[in-house]
C-alpha positions in Angstrom: 12.6 26.0 7.0 12.2 23.3 9.6 8.5 24.1 10.0 7.8 24.5 6.3 7.5 20.8 5.4 5.2 19.9 8.3 3.0 22.9 7.5 2.9 21.9 3.8 1.9 18.4 4.7 -0.8 19.7 7.1 -2.1 22.0 4.4 -2.3 19.1 1.9 -4.0 17.0 4.5 -6.6 19.7 5.0 -7.2 20.0 1.3 -7.7 16.3 1.0 -10.2 16.3 3.9 -12.0 19.3 2.4 -12.0 17.7 -1.0 -13.3 14.4 0.3 -16.0 16.3 2.2 -17.1 18.1 -0.9 -17.2 14.9 -3.0 -19.2 13.1 -0.3 -21.6 16.1 0.0 -22.1 16.1 -3.8 -22.7 12.4 -3.9 -25.2 12.8 -1.0 -26.9 15.6 -2.8 -27.2 13.5 -6.0 -28.6 10.6 -4.0 -31.1 12.9 -2.3 -32.1 14.4 -5.7 -32.6 10.9 -7.1 -34.7 9.9 -4.1 -36.7 13.1 -4.4 -37.3 12.5 -8.1 -38.5 9.0 -7.3 -41.4 10.3 -5.3 -42.1 13.7 -7.0 -44.6 14.2 -9.9 -41.9 14.6 -12.6 -43.0 11.6 -14.7 -46.0 11.8 -17.0 -48.4 8.9 -16.6 -51.5 7.8 -18.6 -55.1 8.0 -17.4 -57.7 6.2 -19.5 -61.4 6.7 -19.0 -62.9 3.4 -20.3 -66.4 4.9 -20.5 -65.3 7.1 -23.4 -62.7 4.8 -24.9 -64.1 3.3 -28.2 -61.1 1.0 -28.8 -60.3 2.9 -32.0 -56.6 2.3 -31.5 -55.6 5.8 -32.6 -53.4 6.0 -29.5 -51.9 2.6 -30.1 -51.0 3.6 -33.7 -49.6 6.9 -32.6 -47.3 5.6 -29.9 -43.7 5.2 -31.4 -42.6 2.8 -28.7 -45.6 0.4 -28.4 -46.4 1.4 -24.9 -50.2 0.9 -25.4 -52.2 -2.0 -26.5 -55.8 -3.0 -26.9 -57.1 -5.3 -24.1 -60.8 -6.3 -24.1 -61.5 -3.6 -26.7 -60.1 -0.8 -24.5 -56.7 1.0 -24.6 -54.4 -0.1 -21.8 -50.8 0.8 -20.8 -48.8 -2.4 -21.0 -45.2 -1.3 -21.4 -44.8 1.9 -19.5 -41.0 1.4 -19.2 -40.7 2.1 -22.9 -42.6 5.4 -22.7 -40.6 8.4 -24.0 -43.1 11.0 -22.7 -43.9 12.2 -26.2 -47.6 12.5 -25.6 -48.5 11.5 -29.2 -51.1 9.1 -27.8 -52.9 11.9 -26.0 -52.9 14.0 -29.2 -54.3 11.2 -31.3 -57.2 10.2 -29.0 -60.5 11.4 -30.6 -62.6 11.1 -27.5 -60.1 12.6 -25.0 -60.4 9.4 -23.0 -56.6 9.1 -22.8 -54.7 11.9 -21.2 -51.2 12.2 -19.7 -50.4 14.2 -16.6 -47.8 14.4 -13.9 -47.8 11.5 -11.5 -49.6 12.3 -8.2 -51.4 15.1 -9.9 -55.0 15.1 -11.1 -55.6 14.5 -14.8 -56.9 17.5 -16.8 -60.7 17.9 -17.1 -62.5 17.1 -20.3 -64.9 19.3 -22.2 -68.1 17.3 -22.9 -71.7 18.2 -23.8 -73.6 19.4 -20.7 -76.2 16.7 -20.4 -78.3 15.6 -17.5 -78.5 11.9 -16.3 -81.4 11.4 -18.8 -79.3 13.0 -21.6 -81.2 16.2 -21.8 -79.3 19.4 -22.9 -80.9 22.8 -23.2 -84.4 21.2 -23.6 -83.2 18.8 -26.3 -81.9 15.2 -26.0 -78.6 13.9 -27.1 -78.1 10.3 -28.1 -75.0 8.1 -28.6 -71.7 9.5 -29.7 -72.9 13.1 -30.0 -73.6 12.9 -26.2 -70.2 11.4 -25.5 -71.4 7.9 -25.2 -70.2 5.9 -28.2 -70.8 2.4 -29.6 -73.8 0.9 -31.2 -75.6 -0.7 -28.2 -75.2 2.5 -26.2 -76.8 4.6 -28.9 -79.8 2.2 -29.2 -80.3 2.0 -25.5 -80.2 5.8 -25.0 -82.5 6.2 -28.0 -85.1 4.2 -26.1 -84.4 5.7 -22.7 -84.9 9.4 -23.8 -88.3 8.6 -25.4 -89.3 6.7 -22.3 -88.4 9.7 -20.2 -90.3 12.0 -22.5 -93.4 9.8 -22.1 -93.0 9.8 -18.3 -92.8 13.6 -18.4 -96.4 13.6 -19.6 -96.0 14.2 -23.4 -99.1 13.1 -25.3 -100.3 13.5 -28.9 -99.4 16.9 -30.3 -101.3 19.5 -32.2 -102.1 19.3 -35.8 -99.2 20.4 -38.0 -96.6 19.5 -35.4 -94.8 16.3 -34.4 -94.5 15.0 -30.8 -90.8 14.1 -31.4 -88.4 15.3 -34.1 -85.3 13.0 -34.4 -82.2 14.3 -36.2 -80.2 11.3 -37.5 -81.2 7.9 -38.8 -78.4 5.8 -37.2 -79.0 3.2 -34.5 -79.9 5.9 -31.8 -82.4 7.7 -34.0 -84.0 4.5 -35.3 -84.3 3.2 -31.7 -85.9 6.5 -30.6 -88.4 6.3 -33.5 -89.4 2.7 -32.7 -90.0 3.7 -29.1 -92.2 6.6 -30.3 -94.2 4.1 -32.3 -94.4 1.8 -29.3 -96.0 4.7 -27.3 -98.2 6.1 -30.1 -96.2 9.3 -30.4 -96.0 11.1 -33.8 -92.5 11.4 -35.0 -90.2 12.5 -37.8 -86.7 11.3 -38.5 -84.5 13.8 -40.5 -81.4 12.3 -42.1 -79.0 14.5 -44.1 -77.7 11.6 -46.2 -79.7 9.6 -48.7 -79.4 6.3 -46.8 -80.1 5.3 -43.2 -77.2 4.5 -40.8 -74.6 6.3 -42.9 -71.7 5.2 -40.8 -72.7 1.5 -41.1 -73.7 1.9 -44.8 -70.2 3.2 -45.7 -68.6 0.0 -44.4 -67.2 -2.3 -47.1 -69.4 -5.0 -48.4 -69.3 -8.0 -46.1 -67.8 -6.1 -43.2 -68.5 -7.7 -39.8 -70.4 -5.3 -37.4 -69.7 -6.0 -33.7 -72.5 -5.4 -31.2 -70.5 -3.4 -28.8 -70.0 -2.8 -25.9 -70.0 -6.5 -25.2 -70.7 -6.1 -21.5 -74.0 -4.1 -22.1 -77.3 -5.6 -23.1 -79.4 -4.2 -25.9 -82.6 -3.1 -24.3 -84.0 -1.2 -27.3 -86.6 -2.2 -29.9 -83.9 -2.2 -32.6 -82.2 -5.5 -33.6 -78.5 -5.3 -32.8 -76.2 -8.4 -33.0 -72.8 -9.5 -34.4 -73.3 -9.9 -38.2 -72.4 -8.5 -41.6 -73.1 -4.9 -42.7 -75.7 -6.2 -45.2 -77.6 -8.4 -42.8 -77.8 -5.6 -40.1 -79.0 -3.0 -42.6 -81.5 -5.5 -44.0 -82.9 -6.1 -40.5 -83.1 -2.3 -39.9 -84.9 -1.7 -43.2 -87.3 -4.4 -42.3 -88.0 -2.8 -39.0 -88.6 0.6 -40.7 -91.1 -0.9 -43.2 -92.9 -3.1 -40.7 -93.3 -0.4 -38.0 -93.8 2.5 -40.4 -91.0 4.8 -39.3 -91.4 8.3 -40.7 -88.1 9.2 -42.3 -87.1 12.0 -44.7 -83.7 11.3 -46.3 -81.5 14.0 -47.8 -82.9 16.6 -45.4 -80.2 18.3 -43.3 -81.1 20.3 -40.1 -79.5 23.7 -40.3 -80.7 25.2 -37.0 -83.0 24.6 -34.1 -84.9 27.3 -32.2 -87.4 27.4 -29.3 -90.8 28.6 -30.3 -92.6 28.9 -27.0 -93.4 25.4 -25.9 -92.3 24.0 -29.2 -89.1 23.6 -31.2 -88.7 24.9 -34.7 -86.2 22.9 -36.8 -85.1 24.7 -40.0 -83.8 22.3 -42.7 -82.5 22.7 -46.2 -86.1 21.9 -47.4 -88.2 23.9 -45.0 -89.3 24.2 -41.4 -90.8 21.6 -39.1 -92.1 22.0 -35.6 -92.2 19.5 -32.7 -92.7 19.2 -29.0 -89.3 17.5 -28.4 -86.0 17.4 -30.3 -83.6 14.4 -30.2 -80.1 14.8 -31.7 -78.8 11.4 -32.8 -76.3 12.6 -35.4 -73.2 10.6 -34.4 -69.8 12.2 -34.7 -68.8 11.6 -38.3 -68.4 15.2 -39.1 -64.9 15.3 -40.6 -62.8 12.3 -41.5 -59.2 12.4 -40.2 -56.5 13.0 -42.8 -52.9 11.9 -43.1 -51.6 15.4 -43.5 -49.3 14.5 -46.4 -48.8 16.0 -49.9 -51.1 14.6 -52.5 -53.9 13.7 -50.1 -56.3 15.9 -52.0 -56.0 13.8 -55.2 -59.2 12.2 -56.5 -57.8 8.7 -55.9 -57.7 9.2 -52.1 -60.9 8.3 -50.2 -62.0 8.1 -46.6 -64.4 5.2 -47.1 -64.7 2.0 -49.2 -68.0 1.4 -51.0 -67.7 -1.4 -53.5 -64.4 -3.3 -53.4 -65.2 -4.8 -56.9 -64.4 -1.4 -58.4 -60.7 -1.9 -57.5 -60.3 -5.4 -59.1 -56.8 -5.8 -60.6 -55.6 -2.4 -59.2 -52.9 -1.5 -56.7 -54.6 -0.2 -53.5 -53.0 1.1 -50.3 -55.1 1.0 -47.1 -53.9 3.3 -44.3 -54.9 2.3 -40.8 -54.9 -0.6 -38.4 -58.4 -0.8 -36.8 -61.3 -3.0 -37.8 -62.4 -0.7 -40.6 -58.9 -0.8 -42.3 -58.4 -4.5 -41.8 -61.9 -5.3 -43.1 -61.4 -3.0 -46.1 -58.1 -4.7 -46.9 -59.7 -8.2 -46.8 -62.6 -7.1 -48.9 -60.3 -5.5 -51.5 -58.1 -8.6 -51.6 -61.1 -10.9 -52.1 -62.3 -8.7 -54.9 -59.1 -9.1 -56.8 -57.2 -6.0 -55.8 -53.4 -6.0 -55.0 -53.6 -4.6 -51.5 -50.9 -3.1 -49.3 -51.9 -2.4 -45.7 -49.9 0.4 -44.0 -50.0 0.7 -40.2 -47.8 2.6 -37.8 -47.9 -0.1 -35.1 -45.9 -3.3 -35.0 -48.9 -5.5 -34.7 -52.7 -5.2 -35.4 -53.7 -4.9 -31.8 -56.6 -2.6 -32.6 -58.5 -5.1 -34.7 -60.9 -7.7 -33.4 -59.5 -11.2 -33.1 -61.7 -12.4 -35.9 -60.4 -9.7 -38.2 -56.8 -10.4 -37.2 -57.2 -14.0 -38.2 -58.8 -13.0 -41.5 -56.0 -10.6 -42.5 -53.3 -13.1 -41.3 -54.7 -15.7 -43.8 -54.6 -13.2 -46.7 -51.1 -12.1 -45.7 -50.0 -15.7 -45.7 -51.6 -16.4 -49.1 -49.9 -13.3 -50.5 -53.0 -11.4 -51.4 -52.3 -8.7 -48.9 -48.9 -7.1 -48.1 -48.7 -5.7 -44.6 -46.2 -3.0 -43.9 -46.0 -2.6 -40.1 -44.2 0.3 -38.5 -44.9 2.4 -41.6 -46.6 5.6 -42.5 -47.4 7.5 -45.7 -45.0 10.3 -46.7 -46.6 11.5 -49.9 -49.1 10.5 -52.6 -48.6 10.9 -56.3 -50.9 10.2 -59.3 -49.3 6.8 -60.0 -47.5 6.0 -56.8 -47.3 6.4 -53.0 -44.2 6.8 -50.9 -44.0 5.4 -47.4 -41.5 5.4 -44.5 -41.1 1.7 -43.5 -38.7 0.9 -40.7 -36.7 4.1 -41.3 -36.4 3.6 -45.1 -38.4 5.2 -47.9 -40.5 2.8 -50.0 -42.2 3.8 -53.3 -45.1 1.7 -54.5 -47.1 1.7 -57.7 -50.6 2.8 -56.7 -54.1 3.4 -58.2 -56.0 4.3 -55.0 -55.5 5.1 -51.4 -58.2 4.3 -48.7 -57.6 6.3 -45.5 -59.4 4.7 -42.5 -58.2 6.4 -39.4 -61.4 7.8 -37.9 -63.2 11.1 -37.8 -63.5 14.2 -35.6 -66.7 15.2 -33.9 -68.8 18.2 -35.2 -68.5 20.3 -32.0 -69.3 23.6 -33.8 -72.6 22.2 -35.2 -73.6 21.2 -31.6 -72.9 24.7 -30.3 -75.0 26.1 -33.2 -77.9 23.9 -32.0 -77.7 25.4 -28.6 -75.9 22.6 -26.9 -73.3 23.9 -24.4 -70.2 22.2 -23.2 -68.9 21.8 -19.7 -65.7 20.8 -18.1 -65.9 17.6 -16.2 -63.3 15.6 -14.2 -61.4 13.3 -16.5 -63.0 10.3 -14.7 -66.6 11.5 -15.3 -68.8 8.6 -16.5 -72.4 8.6 -17.8 -72.9 5.0 -16.5 -74.2 1.8 -18.2 -76.9 2.4 -20.8 -78.8 -0.8 -20.2 -79.1 0.2 -16.5 -80.4 3.6 -17.7 -83.2 2.0 -19.6 -84.1 -0.2 -16.6 -84.1 2.8 -14.3 -86.8 4.5 -16.5 -89.1 1.5 -17.5 -88.4 -0.9 -14.6 -86.4 -4.1 -14.6 -89.2 -6.6 -15.3 -90.0 -5.2 -18.7 -87.9 -7.3 -21.1 -87.9 -10.6 -22.7 -84.5 -11.5 -24.2 -84.0 -14.3 -26.8 -82.1 -17.2 -25.2 -81.0 -19.2 -28.2 -77.4 -18.7 -29.4 -77.1 -16.7 -32.6 -80.3 -14.8 -32.2 -80.3 -11.0 -32.3 -79.8 -9.3 -28.9 -83.3 -7.8 -29.3 -85.9 -6.6 -26.8 -89.4 -7.7 -27.6 -92.4 -5.7 -26.5 -94.5 -7.3 -23.8 -97.3 -9.5 -25.1 -100.9 -9.6 -24.0 -101.3 -10.7 -20.4 -97.6 -10.1 -19.5 -96.9 -7.9 -16.6 -94.6 -4.9 -16.6 -93.2 -3.0 -13.7 -93.5 0.6 -14.7 -93.1 2.1 -11.3 -91.2 5.4 -11.4 -87.5 5.0 -10.8 -84.6 7.5 -10.4 -83.2 8.5 -13.8 -79.6 7.9 -12.7 -78.6 4.4 -13.9 -79.2 1.8 -11.3 -75.8 0.3 -12.0 -72.9 2.7 -12.0 -69.5 1.5 -13.4 -66.7 0.8 -10.9 -65.0 4.1 -10.6 -61.5 2.5 -10.3 -61.8 0.6 -13.6 -61.4 3.9 -15.5 -58.4 5.1 -13.6 -55.7 2.7 -14.6 -52.1 3.8 -15.5 -48.6 2.3 -15.0 -46.0 4.0 -13.0 -42.3 3.9 -14.1 -41.4 2.7 -10.6 -44.1 0.1 -9.8 -46.7 -2.4 -11.0 -50.0 -1.6 -12.6 -52.0 0.5 -10.1 -55.3 2.2 -9.8 -55.9 5.6 -8.3 -58.5 4.9 -5.6 -61.2 7.4 -5.6 -64.5 8.1 -3.9 -67.9 8.2 -5.5 -68.1 9.8 -8.9 -69.2 13.4 -9.3 -72.8 13.9 -10.3 -73.9 16.1 -13.1 
């Protein structure tokens, strides 16, 4: 019995020591795990390719915690610490320019049309958005560049009954290509499935401001492009068509394109035409995006706004937060409609500064009611129900205008024989003004210098010299690879993933 107490005390001491050791070991393991997680790729980060980003703000609108914002017309990560890793921004991006991936891993590749540096694909040429190069100036520049390339490949006047160049689409890219054909004396035919030129621009609301984007690229085409209203821009394009004699067939849709020896055979809804070269300049407005809510198939729901005057003294809901939605809301309010603007985001970061000022004035005057942090739940014949800051709101309603973008017609491209190829996420086609210069030379342009004039390229006059020495087709000025690789880490400041030269085609 005399030894029992000392042994018991010793046993207790051993248990305390062992317990302390186990606790210390567990704490050390937790600390090591925390340190390992701090350097391991267990956090999803954003990678945004600015070459493909159109500034449509779909990702900004989809993010529930306002992680993203629009900076200089491009999506940027500004509050990564609020990111909940839901990946809704990635799912909403129409151009796949924004992806999320594990930190310290490579972003997933993107599937894009397989085009060469001069935008040739399977013997045809792709122009603008259909080639993965959106925005109006890019389309016009590429439209000129591909025809200049065709000329430098030795194409001359074609045979009787055929055209030198068949152009599918009468948007800025197609019109630019046609003007370049005229400049070089090539016979051409523009086929447009709609009954008006520039369908995307023509569908804008009356008075809508059209921005000549991208702002850091010069317009080196023969087509006038400048910041102005929809009506003024269309008027200048119609004037160019009449003055230069562009050959356009409206309401004629191309159903298929086949090779016919050295020629192309384009089958349309009205017949068959043959040409030496085919240029696809169709844009990407294949299928407007929908809200995915009950009642969206009602006749009062539309994906475009034609004449705001038709909605005078009516209750109209505009869904969206980009320039198109904001401009539609302003036009409707000015026409006498009672307008409600529904937007998922907290602020209108997607819209241009000018449009933000315009809508703010109307909100202050009470002609537009803005419901931020809201989205449509269902649409009825005489009402619309929204979720606004966690509560259901039912509004009297006569019409709903949904302006949230459109998805590209990838299946139609495959039918035309255009294949797609996986490229690294950072793949860039380069600056389009540099592409034009690389084909025609850098001393070939005279730009207007007076403020307010169209950013228009004028043909050289008599006696003016032009450097037409051959140049590599790859653009002379490639974009900085790092500017497309920006993301924000949860444990550090804004960083760029330094990379080597961009992969070639």
